[in-house]
VEXSE-778466 format. One record per residue (C-alpha): residue number from 1; residue in three letters; x, y, z. Coordinates in nm, 2 decimals, always signed. Layout:
REM VEXSE-778466
+-----+-----+--------+--------+--------+
:   i :  aa :      x :      y :      z :
+-----+-----+--------+--------+--------+
: NUM : ALA :      X :      Y :      Z :
...
+-----+-----+--------+--------+--------+
***
This chain:
REM VEXSE-778466
+-----+-----+--------+--------+--------+
:   i :  aa :      x :      y :      z :
+-----+-----+--------+--------+--------+
:   1 : UNK :  +8.16 :  +5.65 : +10.63 :
:   2 : UNK :  +7.88 :  +5.85 : +10.85 :
:   3 : UNK :  +7.86 :  +5.71 : +11.17 :
:   4 : UNK :  +7.47 :  +5.67 : +11.18 :
:   5 : UNK :  +7.48 :  +5.50 : +10.83 :
:   6 : UNK :  +7.73 :  +5.25 : +10.97 :
:   7 : UNK :  +7.53 :  +5.18 : +11.29 :
:   8 : UNK :  +7.22 :  +5.16 : +11.04 :
:   9 : UNK :  +7.39 :  +4.93 : +10.83 :
:  10 : UNK :  +7.52 :  +4.73 : +11.13 :
:  11 : UNK :  +7.14 :  +4.67 : +11.24 :
:  12 : UNK :  +7.02 :  +4.57 : +10.93 :
:  13 : UNK :  +7.31 :  +4.29 : +10.92 :
:  14 : UNK :  +7.20 :  +4.13 : +11.24 :
:  15 : UNK :  +6.92 :  +3.99 : +11.05 :
:  16 : UNK :  +6.98 :  +3.62 : +10.91 :
:  17 : UNK :  +6.80 :  +3.31 : +10.78 :
:  18 : UNK :  +6.81 :  +3.19 : +11.13 :
:  19 : UNK :  +6.69 :  +3.53 : +11.27 :
:  20 : UNK :  +6.43 :  +3.71 : +11.09 :
:  21 : UNK :  +6.29 :  +3.88 : +11.37 :
:  22 : UNK :  +6.47 :  +4.08 : +11.62 :
:  23 : UNK :  +6.37 :  +4.30 : +11.91 :
:  24 : UNK :  +6.51 :  +4.60 : +12.08 :
:  25 : UNK :  +6.62 :  +4.41 : +12.37 :
:  26 : UNK :  +6.80 :  +4.15 : +12.16 :
:  27 : UNK :  +6.98 :  +4.43 : +11.95 :
:  28 : UNK :  +7.11 :  +4.57 : +12.27 :
:  29 : UNK :  +7.23 :  +4.24 : +12.39 :
:  30 : UNK :  +7.39 :  +4.16 : +12.05 :
:  31 : UNK :  +7.54 :  +4.49 : +11.98 :
:  32 : UNK :  +7.57 :  +4.69 : +12.31 :
:  33 : UNK :  +7.41 :  +4.98 : +12.14 :
:  34 : UNK :  +7.24 :  +5.23 : +12.37 :
:  35 : UNK :  +6.84 :  +5.12 : +12.33 :
:  36 : UNK :  +6.77 :  +5.49 : +12.26 :
:  37 : UNK :  +7.02 :  +5.51 : +11.97 :
:  38 : UNK :  +6.88 :  +5.19 : +11.82 :
:  39 : UNK :  +6.54 :  +5.28 : +11.87 :
:  40 : UNK :  +6.59 :  +5.60 : +11.66 :
:  41 : UNK :  +6.77 :  +5.42 : +11.39 :
:  42 : UNK :  +6.50 :  +5.12 : +11.37 :
:  43 : UNK :  +6.25 :  +5.42 : +11.35 :
:  44 : UNK :  +6.42 :  +5.57 : +11.06 :
:  45 : UNK :  +6.48 :  +5.24 : +10.87 :
:  46 : UNK :  +6.12 :  +5.18 : +10.93 :
:  47 : UNK :  +5.99 :  +5.49 : +10.81 :
:  48 : UNK :  +6.22 :  +5.42 : +10.49 :
:  49 : UNK :  +6.06 :  +5.08 : +10.43 :
:  50 : UNK :  +6.38 :  +4.91 : +10.50 :
:  51 : UNK :  +6.24 :  +4.74 : +10.85 :
:  52 : UNK :  +5.89 :  +4.64 : +10.94 :
:  53 : UNK :  +5.76 :  +4.67 : +11.30 :
:  54 : UNK :  +5.56 :  +4.35 : +11.44 :
:  55 : UNK :  +5.35 :  +4.44 : +11.75 :
:  56 : UNK :  +5.28 :  +4.10 : +11.90 :
:  57 : UNK :  +5.19 :  +4.28 : +12.23 :
:  58 : UNK :  +5.24 :  +4.57 : +12.45 :
:  59 : UNK :  +5.59 :  +4.45 : +12.56 :
:  60 : UNK :  +5.68 :  +4.24 : +12.27 :
:  61 : UNK :  +5.77 :  +4.46 : +11.97 :
:  62 : UNK :  +6.00 :  +4.30 : +11.71 :
:  63 : UNK :  +6.12 :  +4.42 : +11.34 :
:  64 : UNK :  +6.15 :  +4.24 : +11.06 :
:  65 : UNK :  +6.33 :  +4.32 : +10.72 :
:  66 : UNK :  +6.10 :  +4.54 : +10.48 :
:  67 : UNK :  +5.99 :  +4.53 : +10.13 :
:  68 : UNK :  +6.23 :  +4.80 : +10.01 :
:  69 : UNK :  +6.49 :  +4.57 : +10.05 :
:  70 : UNK :  +6.32 :  +4.31 :  +9.83 :
:  71 : UNK :  +6.31 :  +4.58 :  +9.58 :
:  72 : UNK :  +6.66 :  +4.68 :  +9.58 :
:  73 : UNK :  +6.73 :  +4.32 :  +9.57 :
:  74 : UNK :  +6.54 :  +4.28 :  +9.27 :
:  75 : UNK :  +6.72 :  +4.53 :  +9.09 :
:  76 : UNK :  +7.04 :  +4.39 :  +9.18 :
:  77 : UNK :  +6.94 :  +4.05 :  +9.06 :
:  78 : UNK :  +6.79 :  +4.18 :  +8.73 :
:  79 : UNK :  +7.12 :  +4.38 :  +8.63 :
:  80 : UNK :  +7.34 :  +4.03 :  +8.75 :
:  81 : UNK :  +7.10 :  +3.85 :  +8.51 :
:  82 : UNK :  +7.15 :  +4.10 :  +8.24 :
:  83 : UNK :  +7.53 :  +4.12 :  +8.28 :
:  84 : UNK :  +7.54 :  +3.73 :  +8.24 :
:  85 : UNK :  +7.32 :  +3.69 :  +7.96 :
:  86 : UNK :  +7.50 :  +3.99 :  +7.77 :
:  87 : UNK :  +7.89 :  +3.92 :  +7.85 :
:  88 : UNK :  +7.95 :  +3.66 :  +7.58 :
:  89 : UNK :  +7.74 :  +3.82 :  +7.32 :
:  90 : UNK :  +7.95 :  +4.15 :  +7.40 :
:  91 : UNK :  +8.30 :  +3.98 :  +7.38 :
:  92 : UNK :  +8.20 :  +3.81 :  +7.04 :
:  93 : UNK :  +8.06 :  +4.14 :  +6.91 :
:  94 : UNK :  +8.37 :  +4.34 :  +7.03 :
:  95 : UNK :  +8.59 :  +4.08 :  +6.87 :
:  96 : UNK :  +8.41 :  +4.09 :  +6.53 :
:  97 : UNK :  +8.40 :  +4.47 :  +6.53 :
:  98 : UNK :  +8.70 :  +4.58 :  +6.74 :
:  99 : UNK :  +8.52 :  +4.86 :  +6.90 :
: 100 : UNK :  +8.41 :  +4.91 :  +7.27 :
: 101 : UNK :  +8.10 :  +4.76 :  +7.35 :
: 102 : UNK :  +7.91 :  +4.86 :  +7.65 :
: 103 : UNK :  +7.60 :  +4.80 :  +7.86 :
: 104 : UNK :  +7.39 :  +5.06 :  +8.01 :
: 105 : UNK :  +7.07 :  +5.04 :  +8.21 :
: 106 : UNK :  +6.84 :  +5.32 :  +8.34 :
: 107 : UNK :  +6.88 :  +5.37 :  +8.74 :
: 108 : UNK :  +6.65 :  +5.63 :  +8.86 :
: 109 : UNK :  +6.67 :  +5.93 :  +8.63 :
: 110 : UNK :  +7.02 :  +5.85 :  +8.48 :
: 111 : UNK :  +7.18 :  +5.56 :  +8.28 :
: 112 : UNK :  +7.46 :  +5.37 :  +8.44 :
: 113 : UNK :  +7.70 :  +5.16 :  +8.22 :
: 114 : UNK :  +7.70 :  +4.81 :  +8.40 :
: 115 : UNK :  +7.93 :  +4.62 :  +8.18 :
: 116 : UNK :  +8.19 :  +4.73 :  +7.90 :
: 117 : UNK :  +8.43 :  +4.51 :  +7.67 :
: 118 : UNK :  +8.73 :  +4.72 :  +7.54 :
: 119 : UNK :  +8.87 :  +4.68 :  +7.18 :
: 120 : UNK :  +9.22 :  +4.66 :  +7.13 :
: 121 : UNK :  +9.23 :  +4.97 :  +6.90 :
: 122 : UNK :  +9.52 :  +5.23 :  +6.96 :
: 123 : UNK :  +9.29 :  +5.52 :  +6.98 :
: 124 : UNK :  +9.00 :  +5.44 :  +7.26 :
: 125 : UNK :  +8.72 :  +5.61 :  +7.44 :
: 126 : UNK :  +8.72 :  +5.65 :  +7.80 :
: 127 : UNK :  +8.43 :  +5.47 :  +7.94 :
: 128 : UNK :  +8.42 :  +5.28 :  +8.27 :
: 129 : UNK :  +8.16 :  +5.06 :  +8.46 :
: 130 : UNK :  +7.97 :  +5.26 :  +8.70 :
: 131 : UNK :  +7.98 :  +5.57 :  +8.51 :
: 132 : UNK :  +7.65 :  +5.78 :  +8.51 :
: 133 : UNK :  +7.52 :  +5.99 :  +8.22 :
: 134 : UNK :  +7.18 :  +6.20 :  +8.22 :
: 135 : UNK :  +6.92 :  +6.04 :  +7.98 :
: 136 : UNK :  +6.96 :  +6.31 :  +7.72 :
: 137 : UNK :  +7.30 :  +6.24 :  +7.63 :
: 138 : UNK :  +7.46 :  +5.95 :  +7.43 :
: 139 : UNK :  +7.31 :  +5.67 :  +7.24 :
: 140 : UNK :  +7.24 :  +5.43 :  +7.53 :
: 141 : UNK :  +7.09 :  +5.69 :  +7.77 :
: 142 : UNK :  +6.87 :  +5.83 :  +7.49 :
: 143 : UNK :  +6.76 :  +5.47 :  +7.41 :
: 144 : UNK :  +6.65 :  +5.39 :  +7.77 :
: 145 : UNK :  +6.47 :  +5.71 :  +7.80 :
: 146 : UNK :  +6.28 :  +5.66 :  +7.45 :
: 147 : UNK :  +6.15 :  +5.33 :  +7.56 :
: 148 : UNK :  +6.04 :  +5.44 :  +7.91 :
: 149 : UNK :  +5.63 :  +5.46 :  +7.98 :
: 150 : UNK :  +5.55 :  +5.83 :  +7.83 :
: 151 : UNK :  +5.43 :  +5.94 :  +8.19 :
: 152 : UNK :  +5.75 :  +5.84 :  +8.35 :
: 153 : UNK :  +5.94 :  +5.99 :  +8.04 :
: 154 : UNK :  +5.79 :  +6.31 :  +8.07 :
: 155 : UNK :  +5.84 :  +6.34 :  +8.46 :
: 156 : UNK :  +6.22 :  +6.29 :  +8.41 :
: 157 : UNK :  +6.23 :  +6.51 :  +8.09 :
: 158 : UNK :  +6.05 :  +6.79 :  +8.33 :
: 159 : UNK :  +6.35 :  +6.79 :  +8.56 :
: 160 : UNK :  +6.60 :  +6.76 :  +8.33 :
: 161 : UNK :  +6.88 :  +7.01 :  +8.37 :
: 162 : UNK :  +7.04 :  +7.03 :  +8.04 :
: 163 : UNK :  +7.41 :  +7.03 :  +8.01 :
: 164 : UNK :  +7.64 :  +7.05 :  +7.71 :
: 165 : UNK :  +7.89 :  +6.77 :  +7.74 :
: 166 : UNK :  +8.02 :  +6.82 :  +7.37 :
: 167 : UNK :  +7.94 :  +7.01 :  +7.06 :
: 168 : UNK :  +7.62 :  +6.82 :  +6.97 :
: 169 : UNK :  +7.47 :  +6.73 :  +7.31 :
: 170 : UNK :  +7.11 :  +6.78 :  +7.28 :
: 171 : UNK :  +7.00 :  +7.09 :  +7.53 :
: 172 : UNK :  +6.65 :  +7.15 :  +7.49 :
: 173 : UNK :  +6.31 :  +6.95 :  +7.55 :
: 174 : UNK :  +6.19 :  +7.00 :  +7.19 :
: 175 : UNK :  +6.49 :  +6.85 :  +7.03 :
: 176 : UNK :  +6.50 :  +6.57 :  +7.29 :
: 177 : UNK :  +6.12 :  +6.49 :  +7.21 :
: 178 : UNK :  +6.19 :  +6.47 :  +6.88 :
: 179 : UNK :  +6.49 :  +6.27 :  +6.90 :
: 180 : UNK :  +6.32 :  +6.01 :  +7.14 :
: 181 : UNK :  +6.05 :  +5.97 :  +6.85 :
: 182 : UNK :  +6.30 :  +5.88 :  +6.58 :
: 183 : UNK :  +6.45 :  +5.62 :  +6.81 :
: 184 : UNK :  +6.11 :  +5.46 :  +6.87 :
: 185 : UNK :  +6.04 :  +5.47 :  +6.47 :
: 186 : UNK :  +6.39 :  +5.34 :  +6.36 :
: 187 : UNK :  +6.46 :  +5.09 :  +6.68 :
: 188 : UNK :  +6.80 :  +5.21 :  +6.77 :
: 189 : UNK :  +6.95 :  +5.54 :  +6.87 :
: 190 : UNK :  +7.27 :  +5.71 :  +6.75 :
: 191 : UNK :  +7.50 :  +5.95 :  +6.92 :
: 192 : UNK :  +7.73 :  +6.21 :  +6.70 :
: 193 : UNK :  +7.94 :  +6.37 :  +6.94 :
: 194 : UNK :  +7.72 :  +6.42 :  +7.23 :
: 195 : UNK :  +7.91 :  +6.29 :  +7.52 :
: 196 : UNK :  +8.28 :  +6.33 :  +7.38 :
: 197 : UNK :  +8.36 :  +6.55 :  +7.07 :
: 198 : UNK :  +8.42 :  +6.35 :  +6.72 :
: 199 : UNK :  +8.26 :  +6.03 :  +6.84 :
: 200 : UNK :  +7.99 :  +5.79 :  +6.74 :
: 201 : UNK :  +7.77 :  +5.54 :  +6.92 :
: 202 : UNK :  +7.49 :  +5.32 :  +6.82 :
: 203 : UNK :  +7.26 :  +5.15 :  +7.08 :
: 204 : UNK :  +7.00 :  +4.90 :  +7.06 :
: 205 : UNK :  +6.72 :  +4.76 :  +7.30 :
: 206 : UNK :  +6.77 :  +4.46 :  +7.51 :
: 207 : UNK :  +6.40 :  +4.31 :  +7.60 :
: 208 : UNK :  +6.32 :  +4.07 :  +7.87 :
: 209 : UNK :  +6.04 :  +3.82 :  +7.84 :
: 210 : UNK :  +5.77 :  +4.04 :  +7.87 :
: 211 : UNK :  +5.89 :  +4.28 :  +7.59 :
: 212 : UNK :  +6.02 :  +4.51 :  +7.84 :
: 213 : UNK :  +6.34 :  +4.75 :  +7.75 :
: 214 : UNK :  +6.58 :  +4.65 :  +8.05 :
: 215 : UNK :  +6.90 :  +4.78 :  +7.89 :
: 216 : UNK :  +7.08 :  +4.91 :  +7.61 :
: 217 : UNK :  +7.36 :  +4.76 :  +7.39 :
: 218 : UNK :  +7.61 :  +5.01 :  +7.27 :
: 219 : UNK :  +7.91 :  +5.06 :  +7.04 :
: 220 : UNK :  +8.09 :  +5.35 :  +7.06 :
: 221 : UNK :  +8.42 :  +5.49 :  +6.86 :
: 222 : UNK :  +8.59 :  +5.75 :  +6.69 :
: 223 : UNK :  +8.40 :  +5.90 :  +6.41 :
: 224 : UNK :  +8.70 :  +5.85 :  +6.17 :
: 225 : UNK :  +8.64 :  +5.47 :  +6.21 :
: 226 : UNK :  +8.27 :  +5.48 :  +6.13 :
: 227 : UNK :  +8.24 :  +5.50 :  +5.75 :
: 228 : UNK :  +7.94 :  +5.48 :  +5.57 :
: 229 : UNK :  +8.00 :  +5.10 :  +5.48 :
: 230 : UNK :  +8.12 :  +5.05 :  +5.83 :
: 231 : UNK :  +7.83 :  +5.21 :  +5.98 :
: 232 : UNK :  +7.58 :  +4.98 :  +5.83 :
: 233 : UNK :  +7.80 :  +4.67 :  +5.94 :
: 234 : UNK :  +7.81 :  +4.78 :  +6.26 :
: 235 : UNK :  +7.44 :  +4.84 :  +6.30 :
: 236 : UNK :  +7.35 :  +4.50 :  +6.16 :
: 237 : UNK :  +7.59 :  +4.30 :  +6.41 :
: 238 : UNK :  +7.52 :  +4.52 :  +6.70 :
: 239 : UNK :  +7.13 :  +4.45 :  +6.67 :
: 240 : UNK :  +7.19 :  +4.09 :  +6.61 :
: 241 : UNK :  +7.39 :  +4.08 :  +6.94 :
: 242 : UNK :  +7.10 :  +4.26 :  +7.11 :
: 243 : UNK :  +6.84 :  +4.03 :  +6.96 :
: 244 : UNK :  +7.05 :  +3.73 :  +7.10 :
: 245 : UNK :  +7.08 :  +3.86 :  +7.44 :
: 246 : UNK :  +6.68 :  +3.94 :  +7.44 :
: 247 : UNK :  +6.63 :  +3.58 :  +7.33 :
: 248 : UNK :  +6.85 :  +3.47 :  +7.64 :
: 249 : UNK :  +6.62 :  +3.65 :  +7.85 :
: 250 : UNK :  +6.32 :  +3.50 :  +7.72 :
: 251 : UNK :  +6.21 :  +3.74 :  +7.46 :
: 252 : UNK :  +6.04 :  +3.59 :  +7.15 :
: 253 : UNK :  +5.99 :  +3.89 :  +6.92 :
: 254 : UNK :  +6.19 :  +4.10 :  +6.70 :
: 255 : UNK :  +6.39 :  +4.41 :  +6.78 :
+-----+-----+--------+--------+--------+
***
């Protein structure tokens, strides 16, 4: 790890329930770090919103943890709550339909897969927790993009660098906007060979108590296992699972 990053993380780790404010002198005494180095790191952390400077007097300047850490902590907390609420429903859905079930959220301008339950099928798709995808490829990413506020959606699309992952990946803005409108109207997203060839994926929104879409519950498998009759069954059962997860998060409407 970069030495400056390591030292900055060491400074942040000095704060605790008992020690909410720290001065430059205290940092020197606790770490032995040269004051010039500590001051430079403190200034960078303050500029990034990770620390706040408290000037009590000309000679008494202290630092407290900044609101940026609260913002990041809330994101982690929300993801953990979502995973906890979703996991049992995901296991039940996977057992019922015997296809991989995954959970994704929007992080920045990408989708990230934060949970997965694997099927016992002989032919499986490669997915992993922590995998990131652009918001134009796959049912989960597209669904998350479709339900973002319109201004945020436009900002992200304007910066997109389209890449063809598979034969049916969407590679232009016009088609993407059309797809997003379809997703909003029908209430779910479908992917046919967008991330991997010969694959099918469906995703439904997960909403929190306020009605905001906080995640996408998805089912993915080889297209040969998704006949018309089975497609209808999987859509119905995935929607019910997404509804149940949403209700566990406090949502009281219908998807």
